[in-house]
VEXDREN-2710 file (C-alpha; in Angstrom, 1 decimal):
% VEXDREN-2710
k/r/px/py/pz
1/MET/-23.0/10.7/-8.0
2/GLN/-19.8/9.0/-8.5
3/LEU/-18.1/10.0/-5.3
4/ALA/-21.0/8.8/-3.4
5/GLN/-21.1/5.3/-5.0
6/ALA/-17.3/5.0/-4.4
7/LEU/-17.7/5.8/-0.7
8/GLN/-20.6/3.2/-0.7
9/ASP/-18.4/0.7/-2.4
10/ALA/-15.5/1.3/-0.2
11/ARG/-17.3/0.7/3.0
12/ASP/-19.0/-2.3/1.7
13/TYR/-15.6/-3.9/0.8
14/THR/-14.3/-2.9/4.1
15/LEU/-17.2/-4.8/6.0
16/ALA/-16.8/-7.9/3.6
17/LEU/-13.3/-8.1/4.6
18/PHE/-13.9/-7.6/8.0
19/ASP/-16.3/-10.4/8.1
20/CYS/-13.6/-12.8/7.2
21/TYR/-12.1/-11.8/10.5
22/VAL/-15.4/-12.4/12.4
23/ASP/-15.6/-15.7/10.6
24/ALA/-12.2/-16.8/12.1
25/GLY/-13.2/-15.3/15.7
26/LEU/-10.6/-12.3/15.2
27/ASP/-12.9/-9.6/15.9
28/VAL/-12.0/-10.3/19.5
29/SER/-8.7/-8.3/19.7
30/ALA/-7.0/-10.6/22.5
31/ARG/-7.1/-13.5/19.8
32/VAL/-5.1/-11.4/17.2
33/PRO/-1.3/-11.9/17.3
34/GLN/0.5/-8.8/18.2
35/LEU/2.5/-8.0/15.1
36/ARG/4.2/-4.6/14.3
37/THR/2.4/-4.8/10.9
38/VAL/-1.1/-5.7/12.1
39/ASN/-3.8/-3.8/13.8
40/PRO/-6.6/-5.6/15.6
41/PRO/-9.3/-5.9/12.9
42/LEU/-12.0/-4.5/15.2
43/TRP/-9.8/-1.4/16.0
44/GLU/-9.2/-0.9/12.3
45/LEU/-12.9/-1.1/11.3
46/GLY/-13.6/1.7/14.0
47/HIS/-10.6/3.7/13.2
48/THR/-11.7/3.8/9.4
49/ALA/-15.1/5.0/10.3
50/TRP/-13.9/7.5/13.0
51/PHE/-11.6/9.1/10.4
52/ALA/-14.4/9.7/8.0
53/GLU/-16.5/11.3/10.9
54/TRP/-13.6/13.3/12.0
55/PHE/-12.9/15.2/8.6
56/VAL/-16.4/15.1/7.3
57/LEU/-18.9/15.3/10.0
58/ARG/-16.9/17.1/12.5
59/GLU/-15.3/19.3/10.0
60/ALA/-11.7/19.0/11.5
61/ALA/-9.4/21.7/10.2
62/SER/-6.7/19.0/10.6
63/SER/-5.6/15.9/12.4
64/HIS/-4.5/17.9/15.2
65/PRO/-6.7/16.4/18.5
66/ALA/-8.2/19.9/19.1
67/ASP/-9.1/20.7/15.5
68/ALA/-12.8/19.1/15.3
69/LEU/-15.8/21.4/15.4
70/TYR/-18.0/18.8/16.9
71/ASN/-18.1/15.7/19.3
72/SER/-18.0/12.1/18.1
73/LEU/-21.1/9.9/17.8
74/LEU/-19.1/7.6/20.2
75/SER/-18.6/8.6/23.9
76/ARG/-15.0/7.8/23.7
77/GLY/-14.5/7.8/19.8
78/ASP/-11.2/9.9/19.9
79/ASP/-9.9/7.8/22.9
80/TRP/-10.3/4.6/21.0
81/PHE/-9.7/5.5/17.3
82/ASP/-7.2/8.4/17.0
83/SER/-4.2/6.8/15.7
84/ASN/-2.1/9.9/16.5
85/THR/-2.9/9.3/20.4
86/VAL/-3.4/5.7/20.6
87/PRO/-0.1/3.8/20.7
88/HIS/0.1/0.8/18.5
89/ARG/0.8/-1.7/21.2
90/SER/-2.3/-0.4/23.3
91/ARG/-4.8/-1.3/20.5
92/TRP/-5.1/-4.8/21.8
93/THR/-6.3/-3.9/25.2
94/LEU/-8.9/-1.2/24.7
95/ASP/-12.3/-1.7/26.0
96/LEU/-13.8/-1.1/22.4
97/PRO/-17.8/-1.5/21.8
98/SER/-19.0/-4.7/20.4
99/THR/-18.6/-5.8/16.9
100/GLY/-22.4/-5.2/16.3
101/ALA/-22.1/-1.6/17.9
102/LEU/-19.1/-0.8/15.7
103/LYS/-20.8/-1.9/12.5
104/THR/-23.8/0.3/13.6
105/TYR/-21.4/3.1/13.8
106/CYS/-20.0/2.4/10.4
107/HIS/-23.3/2.5/9.0
108/GLU/-24.5/5.7/10.7
109/VAL/-21.2/7.5/9.8
110/LEU/-21.6/6.6/6.1
111/ASP/-25.3/7.5/5.9
112/ARG/-24.6/10.9/7.5
113/VAL/-21.5/11.3/5.2
114/LEU/-23.5/10.7/2.1
115/ASP/-26.5/12.9/3.3
116/LYS/-23.8/15.7/3.9
117/LEU/-22.3/15.2/0.5
118/SER/-25.5/15.3/-1.3
119/ARG/-25.5/19.1/-0.4
120/GLU/-22.0/20.0/-1.0
121/ALA/-20.9/22.2/-3.8
122/ASN/-19.2/20.5/-6.8
123/ASP/-15.9/21.9/-6.6
124/ASP/-12.3/20.6/-5.4
125/HIS/-12.2/22.6/-2.0
126/ALA/-15.9/21.2/-0.7
127/LEU/-15.0/17.8/-1.9
128/TYR/-11.7/17.5/-0.4
129/PRO/-12.5/15.8/2.8
130/TYR/-14.7/13.2/1.1
131/ARG/-11.9/12.1/-1.3
132/LEU/-9.4/12.1/1.5
133/VAL/-11.6/9.8/3.5
134/LEU/-12.2/7.6/0.6
135/ALA/-8.5/7.4/-0.1
136/HIS/-7.9/6.5/3.5
137/GLU/-10.5/3.9/3.3
138/ASP/-9.2/2.3/0.2
139/MET/-5.7/2.1/1.8
140/HIS/-7.0/0.4/4.7
141/GLY/-9.0/-2.1/2.6
142/GLU/-5.8/-3.1/1.0
143/ALA/-4.2/-3.3/4.6
144/PHE/-7.3/-5.6/5.7
145/LEU/-6.3/-7.8/2.7
146/TYR/-2.6/-8.3/3.2
147/THR/-3.4/-8.8/7.0
148/LEU/-5.4/-11.8/5.9
149/GLN/-2.6/-13.0/3.9
150/THR/-0.2/-12.3/7.0
151/LEU/-2.6/-14.2/9.3
152/GLY/-3.2/-17.1/7.0
153/LEU/-6.9/-16.4/6.7
154/GLN/-9.0/-17.0/3.6
155/ALA/-9.9/-13.9/1.4
156/PRO/-13.4/-13.2/-0.2
157/GLU/-14.0/-15.1/-3.2
158/ARG/-13.6/-12.3/-5.7
159/VAL/-9.9/-11.8/-4.4
160/SER/-9.2/-15.7/-3.9
161/ARG/-9.9/-15.9/-7.6
162/GLU/-7.6/-13.1/-8.7
163/GLU/-5.6/-14.0/-11.5
164/GLN/-2.3/-12.5/-12.4
165/LEU/-1.9/-11.5/-16.1
166/GLN/1.2/-12.9/-17.7
167/PHE/3.2/-10.8/-20.3
168/GLN/6.2/-11.8/-22.4
169/PRO/9.2/-10.0/-20.7
170/SER/11.0/-7.5/-22.7
171/GLU/13.2/-4.3/-22.3
172/ILE/12.2/-0.9/-23.2
173/ALA/14.8/2.0/-23.9
174/PHE/13.7/5.5/-23.0
175/PRO/15.6/8.6/-24.2
176/GLY/15.2/10.7/-21.1
177/GLY/14.5/14.2/-20.8
178/LEU/12.8/16.7/-18.7
179/LEU/9.9/15.4/-16.6
180/GLU/7.4/17.4/-14.6
181/LEU/7.8/15.2/-11.4
182/GLY/4.9/15.5/-9.0
183/SER/1.4/16.8/-9.2
184/ALA/0.1/20.4/-9.9
185/ALA/-1.8/22.2/-7.3
186/ASP/-5.1/22.3/-9.5
187/GLY/-4.9/18.7/-10.4
188/GLY/-7.9/17.4/-8.3
189/PHE/-7.3/15.5/-5.1
190/THR/-3.6/14.5/-4.3
191/PHE/-1.7/13.8/-1.2
192/ASP/0.8/16.3/0.2
193/ASN/3.8/14.2/-0.8
194/GLU/2.8/14.4/-4.2
195/ARG/2.4/18.3/-4.7
196/GLY/5.1/20.5/-5.7
197/ALA/5.5/19.8/-9.3
198/HIS/8.9/20.5/-10.3
199/PRO/11.0/20.0/-13.5
200/HIS/13.4/17.1/-13.2
201/TYR/15.9/15.8/-15.7
202/VAL/16.0/12.0/-16.3
203/ALA/18.9/10.6/-18.0
204/PRO/18.4/7.8/-20.7
205/PHE/17.7/4.2/-19.3
206/THR/16.2/0.9/-20.1
207/ILE/13.7/-0.7/-17.9
208/ASP/11.9/-4.1/-18.0
209/SER/8.4/-3.9/-19.6
210/SER/7.0/-6.1/-16.8
211/LEU/7.7/-7.3/-13.4
212/VAL/10.3/-9.9/-12.3
213/THR/8.6/-13.3/-12.4
214/ASN/8.8/-16.3/-9.8
215/ALA/10.7/-18.3/-12.1
216/GLN/13.4/-15.5/-12.5
217/TYR/13.4/-14.9/-8.7
218/ALA/13.8/-18.8/-8.3
219/ASP/17.0/-18.8/-10.5
220/PHE/18.3/-16.2/-8.1
221/VAL/17.6/-18.4/-5.2
222/ALA/18.9/-21.6/-6.9
223/ASP/22.0/-19.8/-7.4
224/GLY/22.6/-19.1/-3.7
225/GLY/21.5/-15.7/-3.9
226/PHE/20.4/-15.6/-0.1
227/ASP/23.7/-17.1/0.9
228/ASN/26.2/-14.8/-1.1
229/ARG/26.6/-11.4/0.8
230/GLN/28.0/-9.8/-2.3
231/PHE/24.5/-9.4/-3.7
232/TRP/23.2/-7.6/-0.4
233/SER/23.5/-4.1/0.8
234/PRO/25.0/-3.5/4.3
235/ALA/21.5/-3.0/5.5
236/GLY/20.3/-6.0/3.5
237/SER/22.7/-8.3/5.0
238/ALA/22.1/-6.9/8.4
239/TRP/18.5/-7.9/7.9
240/LEU/19.2/-11.3/6.4
241/MET/21.3/-12.2/9.4
242/ARG/18.2/-11.7/11.6
243/GLN/16.1/-14.0/9.7
244/GLU/16.2/-17.9/9.1
245/ARG/15.4/-17.6/5.5
246/SER/16.8/-18.7/2.1
247/SER/13.8/-17.8/-0.2
248/PRO/11.1/-15.3/-0.2
249/ARG/8.4/-15.3/2.5
250/TYR/5.7/-17.8/2.0
251/TRP/7.9/-19.9/-0.4
252/GLN/8.1/-23.7/0.5
253/ARG/10.2/-26.2/-1.1
254/ASP/8.4/-29.4/-2.2
255/GLY/10.8/-31.8/-3.8
256/ALA/11.8/-30.3/-7.2
257/GLN/9.1/-27.4/-7.1
258/TRP/8.3/-24.4/-4.9
259/ARG/4.8/-24.0/-3.2
260/THR/3.6/-20.7/-1.8
261/MET/0.8/-20.0/0.9
262/ARG/-1.7/-17.8/-0.5
263/PHE/-4.5/-16.7/2.0
264/GLY/-3.9/-19.7/4.1
265/GLN/-3.9/-22.2/1.3
266/LEU/-0.8/-23.8/-0.3
267/HIS/-0.4/-23.4/-4.1
268/THR/2.3/-24.6/-6.6
269/LEU/4.4/-21.5/-7.6
270/ALA/3.4/-20.2/-10.9
271/GLY/6.7/-19.3/-12.7
272/ALA/5.3/-16.9/-14.8
273/GLU/3.5/-14.8/-12.3
274/PRO/5.3/-11.7/-10.8
275/VAL/7.2/-12.5/-7.5
276/ARG/5.3/-11.0/-4.8
277/HIS/5.8/-10.2/-0.9
278/ILE/9.7/-9.5/-1.2
279/ASN/11.1/-6.5/0.6
280/LEU/13.6/-3.8/-0.7
281/TYR/16.6/-5.7/0.5
282/GLU/15.3/-8.8/-1.5
283/ALA/14.8/-6.7/-4.6
284/GLN/18.1/-5.0/-4.5
285/ALA/19.8/-8.3/-4.2
286/TYR/18.1/-9.7/-7.2
287/CYS/19.1/-6.8/-9.1
288/ALA/22.8/-7.0/-8.1
289/TRP/22.8/-10.6/-9.0
290/ALA/21.3/-9.9/-12.4
291/GLY/23.5/-7.0/-13.1
292/ARG/20.7/-4.6/-12.9
293/ARG/19.3/-2.0/-10.7
294/LEU/15.9/-0.6/-9.4
295/ALA/14.4/2.3/-11.2
296/THR/14.2/5.7/-9.5
297/GLU/10.9/6.9/-8.8
298/ALA/11.5/9.7/-11.4
299/GLU/12.5/7.0/-14.1
300/TRP/9.5/4.9/-13.2
301/GLU/7.0/7.7/-13.6
302/TYR/8.6/8.8/-16.9
303/ALA/8.0/5.4/-18.2
304/ALA/4.5/5.2/-16.8
305/LEU/3.5/8.6/-18.4
306/SER/5.2/7.6/-21.6
307/GLY/2.3/5.8/-23.0
308/HIS/4.5/3.0/-24.3
309/PRO/2.2/0.3/-25.0
310/ALA/4.6/-2.7/-23.5
311/PHE/5.1/-0.8/-20.1
312/ARG/2.5/-2.4/-17.9
313/TRP/1.9/-1.6/-14.1
314/GLY/-0.9/-2.3/-11.5
315/GLN/-0.2/-5.8/-10.7
316/LEU/2.0/-5.2/-7.6
317/TRP/3.3/-2.3/-6.0
318/GLU/6.9/-1.7/-7.2
319/TRP/10.1/-1.0/-4.9
320/THR/12.2/1.8/-6.4
321/ALA/15.7/3.1/-5.6
322/SER/14.2/6.2/-4.2
323/PRO/14.2/7.0/-0.4
324/PHE/10.9/8.6/0.6
325/GLU/11.7/12.5/0.7
326/PRO/9.7/15.6/0.5
327/TYR/9.4/17.4/-2.8
328/PRO/10.5/21.1/-3.0
329/GLY/8.2/23.4/-1.0
330/PHE/6.4/20.5/0.8
331/GLU/3.8/21.6/3.3
332/ALA/1.9/19.0/5.3
333/ASP/-1.8/18.9/4.7
334/ARG/-4.8/18.5/6.8
335/TYR/-3.8/14.8/7.4
336/ARG/-0.6/16.1/9.0
337/GLU/0.9/12.8/9.8
338/TYR/0.3/11.2/6.4
339/SER/3.9/11.8/4.9
340/ALA/6.0/13.9/7.3
341/PRO/7.0/11.5/10.0
342/TRP/8.0/8.8/7.3
343/PHE/10.4/11.0/5.2
344/THR/13.7/9.5/4.8
345/THR/13.1/6.0/7.0
346/HIS/10.8/4.7/4.3
347/GLN/11.3/3.8/0.5
348/VAL/9.0/4.8/-2.3
349/LEU/7.1/2.2/-4.0
350/ARG/5.2/3.2/-7.2
351/GLY/2.3/1.7/-9.2
352/ALA/-0.5/-0.2/-7.7
353/SER/-1.4/-3.7/-6.8
354/PHE/-4.2/-6.2/-7.7
355/ALA/-5.6/-5.3/-4.5
356/THR/-5.7/-1.3/-5.0
357/PRO/-9.0/0.2/-6.3
358/SER/-8.5/1.8/-9.7
359/ARG/-9.7/5.0/-8.4
360/LEU/-6.5/5.3/-6.2
361/GLY/-4.2/4.2/-9.0
362/SER/-2.1/7.0/-10.5
363/ALA/1.3/7.3/-12.1
364/LYS/2.2/10.0/-9.7
365/PHE/1.0/8.3/-6.5
366/ARG/3.7/7.7/-4.1
367/ASN/3.5/4.9/-1.8
368/PHE/6.2/4.2/0.9
369/TYR/7.0/1.6/3.5
370/PRO/10.0/0.5/5.8
371/PRO/12.5/-1.4/3.6
372/GLU/12.0/-4.6/5.7
373/ARG/8.4/-4.8/4.7
374/ASP/7.4/-8.1/2.9
375/ASP/3.9/-8.6/3.9
376/ILE/2.4/-6.0/1.4
377/PHE/1.6/-6.9/-2.1
378/ALA/5.1/-5.8/-3.7
379/GLY/7.4/-7.0/-6.3
380/LEU/9.9/-5.4/-8.6
381/ARG/11.1/-4.7/-12.1
382/THR/14.6/-4.1/-13.2
383/CYS/16.3/-1.1/-14.8
384/ALA/19.8/-0.4/-16.3
385/TRP/21.8/2.5/-17.8
386/PRO/22.0/2.1/-21.7
387/ARG/24.7/-0.2/-22.9
END
């Protein structure tokens, strides 16, 4: 069964990434830097398995702490791994089981999940919790990977050898029109923030066929882009004043050329590759300098669904001009805290990255992060009104 294989693949990948932390001695939480964008790897591993146990094996009706029908396989599983009740800062000091014990827990949970799945009806309602925990693990897998980058650790070979495809940049003009924004209720598995498909008028626009490259962004840097406040929004200027930065995160000047850190190793910056690890403010500032703008999420979705052969996406998440807001008629799903707490404070990113499993990629998927996040695999493409 395809879903069973996907669940197995996701768990294998999670454990392979976790072993990178073990090799660095960072399965000991006390050794892990306490950063707002990072979880201790041992906690994150346990949480991922606990989430699958909660929704599949314990048949929880929602993420409310009282909604599971059965007890955890772990004596204090809920006390350790429920992200709704365990504050982020306390995750470094929990008396967690050993690395070996949590790996055993991961295997046991997955074995029971797959056994239960083998007896389920083949319909969307019955398979919903399995698809939810798969998407959850896939997202934590990507988080595990960008945390390796944050901490300067080596990634598995298959990721380290990842090559960004390079395309000839061009501009695509779209006539606009009526778009069904969002996903229909009967469209298979979707997250709650995607639901509520509704007609949305998109005005004519032009958009880059591919992402802004390192070379293009280096031109902005060379032109004093980080020093010229006219290109920065008030929020962006405030963020920039708190930094000691004159170029994107991980860039280092080496004589006449730029170099960048990738998973703990210094590389010459490839000019033709998409610029990555930039936040919303840096994306907006580049657009202002270039006389362009970011696309709204509706424009991005229109372009992605157009079938235009030149519009390519999936290399990096792409910042949009749209704040993360609910679609009309929004109702929180079983995973109640997935979307609702983050409305208006986060910004929508669309697409996918090289680290996103293809099964999670969708032209309607809405990713969302705070504007200042630059640790994620994110870039930008620019957009404009017709000339």
